[in-house]
C-alpha positions in Angstrom: -44.0 -49.5 -92.8 -47.8 -49.3 -91.9 -49.2 -49.0 -88.2 -50.9 -52.4 -88.4 -47.7 -54.2 -89.3 -45.5 -52.4 -86.5 -48.2 -53.5 -83.9 -47.9 -56.8 -85.5 -44.5 -57.4 -85.0 -44.4 -55.7 -81.4 -47.2 -58.4 -80.4 -45.1 -61.4 -82.0 -41.9 -60.0 -80.1 -44.0 -60.1 -76.9 -45.0 -63.3 -77.6 -41.6 -65.0 -78.0 -40.5 -63.0 -75.0 -43.4 -64.3 -72.7 -42.5 -68.1 -74.0 -38.9 -67.5 -73.4 -39.9 -66.1 -69.8 -41.9 -69.1 -69.2 -39.1 -71.5 -70.5 -36.7 -70.0 -68.0 -34.3 -68.9 -70.9 -33.7 -65.2 -69.4 -30.3 -64.7 -67.9 -28.4 -67.4 -66.5 -29.4 -69.8 -63.7 -32.9 -69.0 -63.6 -35.8 -71.1 -62.7 -39.6 -70.9 -62.7 -40.0 -69.7 -59.2 -37.3 -67.1 -59.4 -39.2 -65.8 -62.9 -41.9 -65.3 -60.7 -40.3 -63.2 -58.7 -38.7 -61.1 -61.6 -39.7 -57.3 -62.5 -39.6 -56.7 -66.1 -39.0 -52.9 -66.6 -39.1 -50.8 -69.9 -36.5 -48.1 -69.5 -34.4 -45.6 -71.0 -31.0 -46.6 -72.8 -27.4 -46.0 -72.3 -24.1 -47.0 -73.9 -22.3 -47.1 -70.4 -23.2 -48.3 -66.7 -20.7 -46.4 -65.0 -21.7 -43.6 -62.4 -18.6 -41.4 -62.8 -19.5 -41.0 -66.5 -23.2 -41.6 -66.7 -25.6 -39.3 -64.8 -28.9 -40.5 -66.0 -30.1 -44.3 -65.4 -31.8 -46.3 -63.1 -29.6 -48.9 -63.4 -26.7 -47.1 -62.1 -28.1 -46.5 -58.9 -29.2 -50.0 -58.4 -25.9 -51.3 -59.2 -23.6 -48.8 -57.1 -23.5 -47.3 -54.0 -22.5 -43.7 -52.9 -21.0 -42.5 -49.7 -24.6 -40.8 -49.3 -27.8 -41.7 -50.6 -31.2 -39.6 -51.0 -34.0 -40.6 -48.5 -37.7 -40.0 -49.4 -37.7 -36.4 -49.0 -34.5 -35.7 -51.1 -32.2 -35.4 -48.2 -28.7 -36.9 -48.4 -28.1 -39.6 -45.8 -25.2 -42.1 -45.0 -24.9 -45.0 -47.2 -21.7 -46.5 -47.9 -20.5 -44.2 -45.0 -21.4 -45.1 -41.2 -20.7 -41.3 -40.6 -19.8 -37.8 -42.1 -18.4 -35.0 -40.0 -17.7 -31.6 -41.6 -15.4 -29.0 -40.0 -16.5 -25.8 -41.2 -13.3 -24.0 -40.1 -10.8 -26.4 -42.2 -13.5 -27.1 -44.7 -12.9 -30.9 -44.2 -15.2 -33.8 -44.5 -14.3 -36.9 -42.8 -16.0 -40.1 -43.6 -15.9 -43.3 -41.4 -16.9 -46.2 -43.9 -19.0 -49.1 -43.0 -17.1 -52.3 -42.4 -17.6 -55.8 -44.1 -19.0 -54.1 -47.5 -18.0 -56.2 -50.4 -17.8 -55.8 -54.3 -20.2 -57.8 -56.3 -17.0 -59.9 -57.0 -16.1 -60.5 -53.4 -13.4 -58.3 -53.2 -13.7 -56.1 -50.0 -14.8 -52.4 -50.6 -12.0 -50.1 -48.7 -11.4 -46.2 -48.3 -9.0 -46.9 -51.5 -11.7 -47.3 -53.8 -13.3 -44.0 -52.6 -10.0 -42.1 -53.3 -9.7 -43.5 -56.4 -12.9 -42.4 -57.6 -13.1 -38.9 -56.1 -9.3 -38.4 -57.8 -10.9 -39.4 -61.1 -13.8 -36.8 -60.7 -12.2 -33.9 -58.9 -8.2 -34.2 -59.4 -7.6 -35.9 -63.0 -7.5 -33.2 -65.7 -7.5 -35.9 -68.1 -10.8 -37.4 -67.3 -13.8 -36.0 -68.8 -17.2 -36.4 -67.3 -20.5 -34.1 -67.6 -20.3 -33.8 -63.7 -16.9 -32.9 -63.4 -18.0 -29.4 -62.3 -19.6 -30.6 -59.4 -16.4 -32.1 -57.9 -14.2 -28.6 -58.7 -14.1 -27.4 -55.1 -12.2 -30.5 -53.8 -8.8 -29.7 -53.0 -7.7 -33.2 -52.1 -8.9 -36.4 -51.0 -6.9 -39.2 -48.8 -7.4 -42.2 -46.8 -5.8 -42.3 -43.3 -6.7 -45.8 -42.9 -9.2 -48.5 -44.6 -12.3 -47.2 -43.3 -11.9 -43.5 -43.2 -11.7 -40.8 -45.8 -10.9 -37.1 -45.7 -11.8 -34.5 -48.2 -10.1 -30.9 -47.9 -12.3 -28.3 -49.9 -11.2 -25.4 -51.7 -14.1 -23.5 -50.4 -17.3 -24.6 -48.9 -19.9 -26.0 -51.1 -23.3 -26.1 -50.0 -24.4 -29.0 -52.4 -21.4 -31.3 -51.5 -23.3 -34.1 -49.4 -25.8 -34.3 -52.4 -22.6 -34.9 -54.8 -21.2 -37.6 -52.2 -24.4 -39.7 -53.4 -22.3 -40.6 -56.8 -21.7 -44.3 -57.0 -18.4 -45.3 -56.1 -16.1 -47.5 -58.7 -13.8 -50.2 -57.7 -10.0 -49.5 -58.0 -8.9 -53.0 -58.2 -10.7 -53.3 -61.7 -10.5 -50.0 -63.1 -6.9 -48.8 -61.8 -4.4 -48.3 -65.0 -7.2 -48.4 -67.4 -8.7 -45.9 -69.6 -12.0 -45.7 -67.6 -13.6 -43.9 -70.7 -13.3 -47.1 -72.9 -12.8 -50.0 -70.2 -15.1 -52.8 -70.6 -16.1 -52.4 -67.2 -18.7 -49.9 -68.7 -20.6 -52.5 -70.1 -20.1 -55.2 -67.3 -20.0 -53.1 -64.1 -19.2 -54.5 -60.8 -20.9 -52.3 -57.8 -21.8 -52.5 -54.0 -25.4 -51.7 -54.7 -28.7 -53.7 -54.2 -28.6 -55.7 -57.7 -25.8 -57.3 -59.2 -25.0 -56.9 -63.0 -25.8 -60.4 -64.8 -25.8 -59.5 -68.5 -26.2 -57.4 -71.4 -28.3 -58.9 -74.3 -27.5 -56.4 -77.2 -29.6 -58.4 -79.5 -32.6 -58.7 -77.3 -32.1 -55.1 -76.0 -32.3 -55.8 -72.4 -30.0 -55.8 -69.3 -30.2 -58.4 -66.6 -29.9 -57.9 -62.6 -29.8 -60.2 -59.7 -30.4 -59.1 -56.2 -27.3 -58.9 -54.3 -27.8 -61.3 -51.4 -24.6 -59.7 -49.7 -25.8 -56.3 -49.7 -24.8 -54.4 -46.5 -28.4 -53.0 -46.1 -32.0 -54.3 -46.6 -31.8 -57.0 -49.2 -34.5 -56.6 -51.8 -37.4 -58.8 -51.9 -37.5 -59.0 -55.7 -35.1 -61.8 -57.0 -34.3 -60.2 -60.7 -34.8 -57.1 -62.9 -35.1 -57.6 -66.1 -34.2 -54.1 -67.7 -35.9 -53.8 -71.4 -34.3 -50.9 -73.2 -37.1 -49.0 -74.9 -36.8 -45.6 -76.6 -40.4 -45.3 -78.1 -43.6 -44.5 -75.3 -45.8 -46.2 -78.0 -43.6 -49.5 -77.7 -43.7 -49.3 -74.1 -47.2 -49.0 -74.0 -47.5 -52.0 -76.3 -45.3 -53.9 -74.1 -47.5 -53.0 -70.9 -50.8 -54.3 -72.8 -49.4 -57.6 -74.3 -47.5 -58.2 -70.8 -44.1 -58.0 -71.8 -43.5 -55.3 -69.3 -44.6 -55.0 -65.6 -43.5 -51.2 -65.1 -42.8 -48.6 -67.5 -42.6 -44.6 -67.5 -45.3 -43.4 -70.4 -46.3 -39.9 -71.3 -49.6 -38.4 -69.6 -51.6 -39.5 -73.2 -50.5 -43.1 -72.8 -50.8 -43.2 -69.2 -54.6 -42.0 -69.3 -55.5 -45.1 -71.5 -54.8 -47.3 -68.4 -56.9 -45.2 -65.9 -59.8 -47.2 -64.6 -58.5 -50.4 -66.1 -58.2 -53.2 -63.3 -55.7 -55.0 -64.8 -53.2 -52.0 -64.2 -52.0 -49.6 -61.8 -51.2 -45.8 -62.5 -48.5 -44.1 -60.2 -48.1 -40.6 -60.5 -45.2 -38.7 -59.5 -44.5 -35.0 -59.0 -41.5 -34.4 -61.3 -38.9 -31.5 -61.6 -38.4 -32.6 -65.5 -38.9 -29.5 -67.9 -39.0 -29.0 -71.4 -37.9 -26.1 -73.4 -36.2 -24.7 -76.5 -32.5 -24.8 -75.8 -30.5 -22.4 -78.2 -27.0 -23.2 -79.2 -24.9 -20.4 -78.8 -22.3 -22.4 -80.7 -23.9 -21.3 -83.8 -23.8 -18.2 -85.8 -27.7 -17.3 -85.5 -27.7 -17.1 -81.8 -24.3 -15.5 -81.3 -25.9 -12.6 -83.5 -29.3 -12.8 -82.1 -28.9 -13.6 -78.4 -30.7 -10.5 -77.5 -34.0 -12.3 -79.2 -34.4 -15.3 -77.2 -36.4 -13.7 -74.2 -39.1 -12.1 -76.8 -40.1 -15.6 -77.9 -41.9 -16.4 -74.7 -44.6 -13.7 -75.5 -45.1 -15.7 -78.9 -46.0 -19.2 -77.3 -49.1 -20.1 -75.5 -47.6 -22.3 -73.0 -50.5 -23.2 -71.0 -52.3 -24.2 -74.3 -49.4 -26.6 -74.9 -49.7 -28.0 -71.5 -53.4 -28.8 -71.9 -52.6 -30.4 -75.2 -49.5 -32.3 -74.2 -49.8 -33.1 -70.6 -53.5 -33.7 -70.4 -53.6 -31.9 -67.0 -50.2 -33.7 -65.7 -48.0 -30.8 -66.2 -47.7 -26.8 -65.7 -46.3 -24.1 -67.6 -42.4 -23.4 -66.9 -40.4 -20.2 -66.2 -37.4 -21.4 -64.3 -35.0 -24.3 -64.4 -35.2 -24.5 -60.4 -38.8 -24.2 -59.9 -39.6 -27.2 -57.9 -36.7 -26.5 -55.7 -37.0 -25.7 -52.0 -34.8 -22.7 -53.0 -36.7 -21.9 -56.3 -40.2 -20.9 -57.6 -39.8 -17.0 -57.4 -43.0 -15.7 -59.0 -41.1 -12.5 -59.8 -39.3 -14.5 -62.4 -42.5 -15.3 -64.4 -42.1 -12.2 -66.3 -43.9 -13.5 -69.6 -47.2 -14.1 -70.6 -48.7 -15.3 -74.2 -49.4 -11.7 -75.6 -49.0 -11.7 -79.5 -49.3 -7.4 -79.6 -46.3 -7.3 -77.0 -44.3 -9.7 -78.9 -44.6 -7.5 -82.0 -43.9 -4.5 -80.0 -40.7 -5.7 -78.5 -39.8 -7.3 -81.8 -40.0 -3.7 -83.3 -38.0 -2.3 -80.5 -35.2 -5.2 -81.2 -35.1 -3.7 -85.0 -37.0 -6.7 -86.5 -39.1 -6.0 -89.3 -41.5 -8.4 -91.1 -40.8 -9.2 -94.6 -43.0 -9.7 -97.5 -43.1 -13.4 -96.8 -44.5 -12.5 -93.3 -41.1 -13.6 -91.6 -39.2 -11.2 -89.6 -35.8 -9.8 -90.7 -33.0 -8.0 -89.3 -29.6 -7.0 -90.7 -30.3 -8.9 -94.1 -31.2 -12.3 -91.8 -34.5 -13.8 -91.4 -35.6 -14.8 -88.1 -35.2 -18.5 -89.2 -33.5 -21.1 -87.0 -33.2 -25.1 -87.1 -34.6 -27.3 -84.1 -33.9 -31.1 -83.3 -36.3 -33.0 -81.6 -36.1 -36.6 -81.0 -38.6 -39.0 -82.8 -38.8 -41.3 -79.8 -40.1 -38.7 -77.4 -43.7 -38.0 -78.8 -44.4 -35.2 -76.3 -41.1 -33.4 -77.4 -42.3 -33.8 -81.1 -45.8 -32.3 -80.2 -44.3 -29.6 -78.3 -41.7 -28.7 -81.3 -44.7 -28.6 -83.8 -46.6 -26.6 -81.5 -44.2 -24.2 -80.8 -43.2 -23.9 -84.3 -47.0 -23.2 -85.6 -47.3 -20.6 -83.0 -44.0 -18.6 -84.0 -44.5 -19.0 -87.7 -47.8 -17.5 -87.0 -46.6 -14.5 -85.5 -43.4 -14.2 -88.1 -40.7 -16.5 -86.6 -39.5 -19.5 -88.6 -38.4 -22.5 -86.5 -37.6 -25.5 -88.7 -38.3 -28.6 -86.9 -36.1 -31.7 -87.4 -37.5 -34.9 -86.3 -34.7 -37.6 -85.9 -34.4 -41.0 -84.5 -30.8 -40.3 -83.0 -29.6 -37.2 -81.1 -27.6 -34.9 -83.0 -28.5 -31.7 -81.3 -25.4 -30.0 -81.8 -25.8 -29.9 -85.5 -28.8 -27.6 -84.9 -29.5 -24.2 -83.6 -31.5 -25.4 -81.0 -33.0 -28.2 -79.6 -36.1 -29.5 -77.5 -34.3 -30.0 -74.3 -35.2 -31.9 -71.0 -33.3 -31.4 -67.8 -34.5 -31.3 -63.9 -33.4 -30.1 -60.9 -35.1 -32.4 -58.4 -32.3 -31.9 -55.5 -30.0 -29.2 -54.6 -30.5 -25.9 -57.0 -26.7 -26.1 -57.4 -27.6 -29.1 -59.9 -28.0 -26.2 -62.7 -24.4 -25.0 -62.1 -23.1 -27.6 -64.8 -25.6 -26.6 -67.6 -25.6 -22.6 -66.8 -22.3 -21.9 -65.9 -19.7 -20.6 -68.5 -17.4 -23.3 -69.4 -19.2 -25.8 -66.7 -19.0 -29.3 -67.8 -22.4 -29.7 -69.1 -22.7 -26.7 -70.8 -22.9 -28.2 -74.2 -25.0 -25.3 -75.7 -22.4 -22.4 -74.8 -24.7 -20.2 -72.9 -22.8 -17.4 -71.1 -23.8 -14.6 -68.7 -21.6 -13.0 -66.2 -24.3 -12.1 -63.9 -25.7 -15.6 -63.7 -22.2 -17.2 -63.3 -21.8 -14.9 -60.1 -24.9 -15.6 -58.4 -24.7 -19.6 -59.2 -21.0 -19.3 -57.7 -22.4 -17.3 -54.8 -25.3 -19.9 -54.0 -22.7 -22.7 -54.2 -20.6 -21.0 -51.7 -23.1 -19.7 -49.4 -23.2 -20.9 -46.0 -26.3 -19.3 -44.5 -29.7 -20.9 -46.2 -31.9 -17.8 -46.0 -29.2 -15.9 -47.9 -28.7 -18.7 -50.5 -32.4 -18.8 -51.2 -32.3 -15.0 -51.6 -29.3 -15.6 -54.0 -31.4 -18.3 -56.1 -34.3 -15.9 -56.3 -32.2 -13.2 -57.5 -30.9 -15.7 -60.2 -34.4 -16.6 -61.5 -35.0 -13.1 -62.3 -31.8 -12.5 -63.7 -31.9 -15.4 -66.0 -35.3 -14.8 -66.8 -34.1 -11.4 -68.4 -31.6 -13.0 -70.6 -32.3 -16.7 -71.1 -30.6 -19.5 -73.1 -33.8 -21.6 -72.7 -37.2 -20.8 -73.5 -39.1 -22.9 -70.9 -42.3 -24.3 -72.1 -43.5 -26.8 -69.5 -42.9 -29.2 -66.5 -44.3 -32.9 -67.0 -45.6 -35.2 -64.1 -43.9 -38.5 -64.1 -46.6 -40.8 -65.2 -45.7 -44.6 -64.8 -48.0 -47.6 -65.2 -47.7 -51.0 -63.5 -49.3 -54.3 -63.2 -51.6 -54.9 -59.9 -49.0 -57.2 -58.5 -46.4 -54.3 -57.7 -46.4 -53.1 -54.1 -44.2 -50.6 -52.4 -43.9 -47.9 -54.8 -43.5 -44.7 -53.0 -44.4 -41.4 -55.0 -43.4 -39.3 -52.1 -40.2 -38.1 -54.0 -39.8 -35.6 -56.7 -38.4 -37.5 -59.7 -35.7 -36.5 -62.2 -35.3 -36.0 -66.0 -37.1 -38.7 -67.7 -38.7 -39.9 -64.4 -35.6 -41.3 -62.9 -35.8 -42.3 -59.6 -39.1 -44.2 -59.2 -36.8 -47.6 -58.1 -35.1 -45.4 -55.2 -36.8 -47.9 -52.6 -37.1 -50.9 -54.5 -35.7 -53.0 -51.7 -39.3 -52.4 -50.3 -41.1 -53.6 -53.1 -42.8 -56.9 -53.5 -44.1 -58.4 -56.9 -46.9 -61.1 -57.3 -48.4 -62.6 -60.4 
């Protein structure tokens, strides 16, 4: 299909959407006044809206509340909890809960819901979740009464207050069900700032209404229409045609709106990094794990940053580079150096064949790399990396796909973020951890990340993570390329967006203070 036809269809869809909004036909029970106070957000898609399963969506944080939440400076503070006390001698957290909190269906929120949620995450061996390793230090969770919850820990976990920000799910709905397949996952009930109204799959949108019974500050914006949009190009079209009020787009698209009085640009610092993640489940990297690090010399990362980020990013060397405990420049040990790359390849026993591609033990230095077609900056990164590597004798075969299937390939262009406590990377980098899908394993990395998790002294903890950065750099599972700023574009009538906080993967977190936003048209 030609580009002009795609744009024509997108504009037609936008026109239909706007006619629908003016007629008041989106959601249920809306009128013209409420639609004027409806924020249309173009965001990332998801198959489920359940905080114990899904760790990456703006919607989950709007619908659900945790015992704790993050403030503007990314510090965990009480949310559903009235208070929290930690006894270091007994390794016990005692939470006193807010009274009078109700679920969106009107049922009372109690300590039984907290116990149910954390028994799933920490104690149910049959329950599978990518974040499960974050809760492995919980020994028991109990409720002495309806408004008290006690967690006994196996060991001190320095990041535990951060992990208590996870949304609590309702026992009265989920008990006795298979949580992984429950209809609840597409029809959620929480205690958060917004209630779920409907999921229109045909229209690719999710509708939320503000929770007027919310225990905290009730949002001013009455409704959120969350348009599920994967393509950056389509998000940009929706902004220009008026089909979206706010969207995260890449730096290239964001720059097209700068200086236009009809829009606002919101630029956040982001911990969102991109790299080439190697799949150690596959034979190529099982046999050639010693040759990951040397690829750093063959990629001109600064040139890629200039090409892809247009000044809104910087070269990466560590997964915790933006953490308060990270950014150890002693771990920044690679620079673009084709001559050194050649020398290091020779030391590793690689020799160029007649086609210019390195060979070792009868095997070409050829590997496949998956990249998501919907993320143009990843496609650009993949192609630029592939060209640079090919010029120097490494054949990275890029496969651009519309749907994720990275497990089938030797590598993929990855995106992760560590915007809060550095222990966030534990689940990705420790051997056998719950989100270590690429089977990276390094005994010394395991030791350091485990020590950092359990250390009580902040200065000693910082030293551990500095050592981790240097250790990982020498034997990486990811060739880090760049960090991206989080670039949002919105209409002029949005007020209250606070760019203080460092955002996460795919710029998640922009709605962190939405109860303070206002909207005018």
